[in-house]
C-alpha positions as CSV (number, residue, x, y, z in Angstrom):
1,G,-184.2,-51.9,41.8
2,K,-183.0,-55.5,41.3
3,L,-183.6,-58.0,44.2
4,V,-180.5,-60.1,44.5
5,G,-181.1,-61.9,47.8
6,W,-182.0,-61.7,51.5
7,T,-179.4,-61.1,54.3
8,G,-179.0,-59.2,57.5
9,P,-176.7,-56.8,59.3
10,F,-174.5,-59.4,61.0
11,R,-173.4,-60.9,57.7
12,L,-172.9,-57.5,56.0
13,I,-170.8,-56.3,58.9
14,D,-168.6,-59.4,58.6
15,Q,-168.5,-59.5,54.8
16,P,-168.7,-55.9,53.6
17,D,-167.3,-57.0,50.2
18,I,-170.8,-58.3,49.4
19,I,-172.1,-54.8,48.8
20,N,-169.1,-53.9,46.5
21,D,-169.4,-57.1,44.5
22,L,-173.1,-56.5,44.0
23,L,-172.6,-52.9,42.9
24,A,-170.0,-54.2,40.5
25,G,-172.5,-56.5,38.9
26,K,-171.0,-59.7,40.3
27,S,-173.1,-62.6,41.6
28,R,-173.0,-63.4,45.3
29,K,-174.8,-66.4,47.0
30,L,-176.4,-65.0,50.1
31,G,-177.8,-68.3,51.4
32,N,-181.2,-69.9,51.4
33,S,-183.1,-67.9,54.0
34,R,-186.5,-67.7,52.2
35,D,-188.3,-69.8,54.8
36,A,-187.0,-67.7,57.7
37,E,-187.7,-64.5,55.8
38,S,-191.3,-65.5,55.0
39,A,-192.0,-66.6,58.6
40,T,-190.7,-63.4,60.0
41,K,-192.6,-61.2,57.5
42,A,-195.8,-63.1,58.2
43,L,-195.4,-62.6,61.9
44,M,-194.6,-58.9,61.5
45,L,-197.6,-58.5,59.2
46,K,-199.9,-60.2,61.8
47,L,-198.5,-57.9,64.5
48,D,-199.1,-54.8,62.4
49,Q,-202.7,-55.9,61.6
50,T,-203.4,-56.6,65.2
51,I,-202.1,-53.3,66.4
52,K,-203.9,-51.4,63.7
53,N,-207.1,-53.4,63.9
54,P,-207.2,-55.2,67.3
55,T,-211.0,-55.6,67.3
56,G,-211.3,-56.5,63.6
57,N,-213.0,-53.2,62.6
58,D,-211.8,-50.5,60.3
59,G,-211.4,-47.8,62.8
60,E,-208.3,-45.8,63.8
61,P,-205.4,-47.8,65.2
62,P,-205.3,-47.7,69.1
63,L,-203.3,-45.0,70.8
64,C,-202.2,-47.6,73.3
65,L,-202.5,-51.4,73.1
66,I,-201.7,-54.0,75.7
67,N,-202.6,-57.6,74.9
68,I,-202.0,-60.5,77.3
69,R,-203.3,-63.9,76.3
70,P,-202.5,-67.6,76.7
71,S,-200.1,-68.7,73.9
72,K,-200.7,-71.5,71.4
73,S,-197.1,-71.3,70.2
74,E,-194.5,-73.9,71.3
75,E,-191.5,-71.7,70.6
76,P,-190.8,-68.0,70.9
77,N,-191.2,-66.2,67.5
78,P,-188.7,-63.8,66.1
79,F,-190.3,-60.3,66.4
80,G,-188.4,-57.0,65.9
81,N,-189.0,-54.8,69.0
82,T,-188.7,-51.1,68.7
83,D,-189.0,-48.0,70.9
84,K,-192.8,-48.0,70.2
85,R,-193.8,-51.6,70.4
86,F,-192.6,-55.1,71.4
87,V,-194.0,-58.6,71.5
88,Y,-193.1,-61.6,73.7
89,N,-194.4,-64.9,72.3
90,A,-194.7,-68.2,74.1
91,I,-193.2,-66.7,77.3
92,T,-193.6,-67.9,80.9
93,L,-195.0,-65.4,83.4
94,R,-191.7,-65.4,85.3
95,S,-189.7,-64.6,82.2
96,A,-192.2,-61.9,81.2
97,I,-191.9,-60.3,84.6
98,S,-188.1,-60.4,84.4
99,R,-188.1,-58.7,81.0
100,I,-190.8,-56.1,81.7
101,Y,-189.2,-55.1,85.0
102,H,-185.6,-55.4,83.7
103,V,-184.5,-57.8,86.4
104,G,-182.6,-61.0,86.0
105,M,-184.8,-64.2,86.4
106,T,-182.7,-65.4,89.3
107,R,-183.6,-62.2,91.1
108,V,-187.4,-62.7,90.7
109,I,-188.5,-64.1,94.1
110,S,-191.9,-65.7,94.7
111,D,-193.4,-68.1,97.2
112,P,-194.9,-70.3,95.9
113,P,-192.9,-70.2,92.7
114,L,-194.5,-68.8,89.6
115,P,-196.0,-71.5,87.4
116,E,-193.8,-72.7,84.5
117,D,-196.4,-74.9,82.7
118,R,-198.2,-72.1,81.0
119,K,-197.0,-69.6,78.4
120,Y,-198.3,-66.3,77.2
121,D,-198.2,-63.9,74.3
122,I,-197.7,-60.3,75.4
123,M,-198.1,-57.5,72.9
124,F,-197.5,-53.8,73.6
125,S,-197.8,-50.7,71.4
126,W,-197.1,-47.2,72.7
127,P,-197.0,-44.7,69.8
128,K,-195.6,-41.8,71.9
129,G,-192.1,-43.4,71.6
130,D,-191.3,-43.1,75.3
131,L,-191.3,-46.6,76.7
132,R,-190.8,-45.5,80.3
133,L,-194.4,-44.4,80.7
134,G,-195.7,-47.2,78.5
135,R,-193.8,-49.9,80.4
136,S,-195.2,-48.6,83.6
137,L,-198.7,-49.2,82.2
138,L,-197.7,-52.7,81.1
139,Q,-196.4,-53.5,84.6
140,Q,-199.7,-52.4,86.1
141,A,-201.6,-54.5,83.5
142,V,-199.5,-57.7,84.4
143,E,-200.1,-57.2,88.1
144,A,-203.9,-56.7,87.6
145,T,-204.3,-59.5,85.1
146,F,-202.6,-62.1,87.3
147,D,-203.7,-60.6,90.6
148,L,-200.1,-60.1,91.8
149,K,-198.3,-57.6,93.9
150,I,-194.8,-56.9,92.7
151,R,-192.2,-54.7,94.5
152,R,-188.5,-54.1,94.5
153,E,-186.4,-54.6,97.7
154,K,-182.9,-55.4,98.7
155,R,-182.1,-58.7,100.4
156,V,-179.0,-60.5,101.6
157,M,-178.9,-63.6,99.4
158,D,-176.7,-66.4,98.4
159,V,-174.9,-65.5,95.2
160,Y,-171.8,-66.2,93.1
161,V,-169.3,-63.4,92.9
162,L,-167.3,-63.0,89.7
163,T,-163.8,-61.6,90.3
164,V,-160.3,-61.3,89.0
165,P,-157.8,-63.1,91.3
166,D,-155.3,-60.7,92.9
167,G,-152.2,-60.1,90.8
168,S,-153.6,-61.6,87.6
169,T,-154.9,-60.3,84.3
170,P,-158.0,-61.9,82.8
171,S,-157.7,-63.5,79.4
172,L,-160.6,-62.0,77.5
173,E,-161.4,-61.9,73.8
174,Q,-162.3,-58.3,72.8
175,G,-165.7,-58.1,71.3
176,T,-165.6,-57.1,67.6
177,P,-168.2,-56.6,64.8
178,S,-167.1,-59.9,63.3
179,V,-170.1,-62.1,63.9
180,R,-171.2,-65.2,62.0
181,Y,-174.9,-65.5,62.0
182,N,-177.4,-68.1,60.5
183,P,-180.9,-66.6,60.2
184,E,-182.5,-70.0,59.8
185,T,-181.1,-71.4,63.1
186,R,-180.8,-68.0,64.7
187,H,-177.3,-69.0,66.0
188,A,-174.6,-66.4,66.3
189,A,-170.9,-67.1,66.9
190,P,-167.5,-65.3,66.7
191,T,-166.2,-67.7,64.0
192,Q,-167.6,-69.8,61.2
193,E,-166.1,-73.0,62.8
194,I,-168.1,-72.4,66.0
195,L,-171.2,-71.5,64.0
196,D,-171.0,-74.7,62.0
197,R,-170.6,-76.7,65.2
198,M,-173.6,-75.0,66.8
199,D,-175.7,-75.6,63.6
200,A,-174.7,-79.3,63.8
201,G,-176.2,-79.5,67.2
202,E,-173.2,-79.0,69.6
203,P,-174.3,-77.0,72.6
204,F,-172.4,-73.7,73.3
205,F,-172.5,-71.0,75.8
206,V,-172.3,-67.8,73.8
207,T,-172.4,-64.2,75.1
208,L,-171.1,-60.9,73.7
209,G,-171.1,-58.0,76.1
210,Y,-169.8,-56.4,79.2
211,L,-168.8,-58.4,82.3
212,R,-172.0,-57.6,84.1
213,E,-174.0,-59.0,81.1
214,F,-171.8,-62.1,81.2
215,A,-172.5,-62.4,84.9
216,E,-176.2,-62.2,84.2
217,S,-175.9,-65.0,81.6
218,L,-174.0,-67.2,84.1
219,S,-176.8,-66.9,86.6
220,F,-179.1,-69.0,84.4
221,A,-176.6,-71.9,84.4
222,L,-175.8,-71.5,88.2
223,S,-179.4,-70.9,89.3
224,L,-178.2,-68.1,91.6
225,P,-177.6,-64.4,91.0
226,V,-174.0,-63.6,89.9
227,V,-172.5,-60.3,91.0
228,D,-169.8,-58.8,88.9
229,E,-166.9,-57.5,91.0
230,T,-164.2,-57.7,88.3
231,D,-164.0,-53.9,87.9
232,T,-163.3,-54.6,84.2
233,E,-164.5,-52.3,81.4
234,G,-165.1,-53.2,77.7
235,S,-167.2,-55.6,75.7
236,Y,-165.9,-59.2,75.1
237,W,-166.8,-62.5,73.5
238,F,-167.5,-65.4,75.9
239,C,-167.9,-68.6,73.9
240,F,-167.2,-72.2,74.9
241,P,-168.9,-75.7,74.6
242,Y,-171.4,-76.1,77.4
243,D,-174.9,-77.6,77.6
244,L,-177.3,-75.2,79.5
245,D,-180.0,-77.9,79.5
246,K,-177.7,-80.1,81.5
247,P,-175.9,-77.7,83.9
248,D,-172.7,-78.9,85.5
249,V,-171.7,-76.2,88.0
250,P,-168.1,-77.5,88.8
251,L,-167.3,-77.8,85.1
252,L,-168.6,-74.3,84.5
253,I,-166.6,-72.8,87.3
254,K,-163.5,-74.6,86.1
255,T,-164.0,-73.5,82.5
256,I,-164.4,-69.8,83.6
257,E,-161.2,-70.0,85.6
258,E,-159.1,-71.8,83.1
259,K,-160.3,-70.1,79.9
260,Y,-160.7,-66.5,81.1
261,G,-158.7,-66.3,84.3
262,L,-161.9,-65.3,86.3
263,K,-163.0,-66.7,89.6
264,L,-166.6,-67.6,90.7
265,T,-167.0,-67.9,94.5
266,R,-170.1,-68.5,96.6
267,A,-170.8,-65.7,98.9
268,K,-173.6,-63.5,100.4
269,R,-174.4,-60.1,99.1
270,K,-177.2,-57.6,99.6
271,I,-178.7,-57.3,96.1
272,E,-181.9,-55.8,94.6
273,V,-184.6,-58.4,93.9
274,L,-188.2,-58.4,92.6
275,V,-190.6,-59.8,95.1
276,V,-193.8,-61.3,93.6
277,E,-196.7,-61.9,95.9
278,G,-200.2,-63.4,95.3
279,V,-199.0,-66.3,93.1
280,S,-201.7,-69.0,92.9
281,V,-200.6,-72.6,93.5
282,D,-203.1,-73.7,90.9
283,S,-201.5,-72.9,87.5
284,E,-204.9,-73.4,85.8
285,S,-206.3,-70.5,87.8
286,S,-203.6,-68.2,86.4
287,R,-205.4,-66.0,83.9
């Protein structure tokens, strides 16, 4: 019953001796994360109150809640999403559509482009615990709210193809539970050295996952879809210095080849995209 500090699963996975030391009565410094903890708790409390009391009355909580509104936040807030609810804060419409439809942002096609100058808060609560039906309702709500028509189709498009050169073996770092995490900066890295460099302001490209997930992450930097044709299984760390805010395509392609033995090549492929129609050219008219 004694509160000794605040931490999270990433740190406990990486330093399991913390639990043993505390059980043995030893003192362990868990870091100063009170500000991050307080902010997260306050946001979660606000979410719970809104879901239980969306109209400010004392009635029963809603069986289904979909809330879409212009955001007053500058940065996304750290909410914990579950199988019954999720929240996107300070998110662009394009990013929201990408997440709600489970399609990479480079595969969201619209003419004219979706406006990037407005952000929204999107809240969703579906107590049945099956997000497939609930997500379908949210998709309909987004289309109706913004007067859009959204459909999936396959198109031949310019892409980058991620491959392993013939006769070679990629040099990949196996993904492990060893993760360094700073709850205040929300940075995660495979080593403490890299985490310290990230916390000091050095930009890094960091992804932990399968090759198809790595390909999706690369698409943001390349501004084109990336198709994984490596035929490589397993989860891996991909971590190297790179500034996503100042993309350098030749440098990125060279880094991927030299560090991991993978090749990125421009090509055309028939891929699934999400076509968005009905976009207003006047961002202020977007509801």
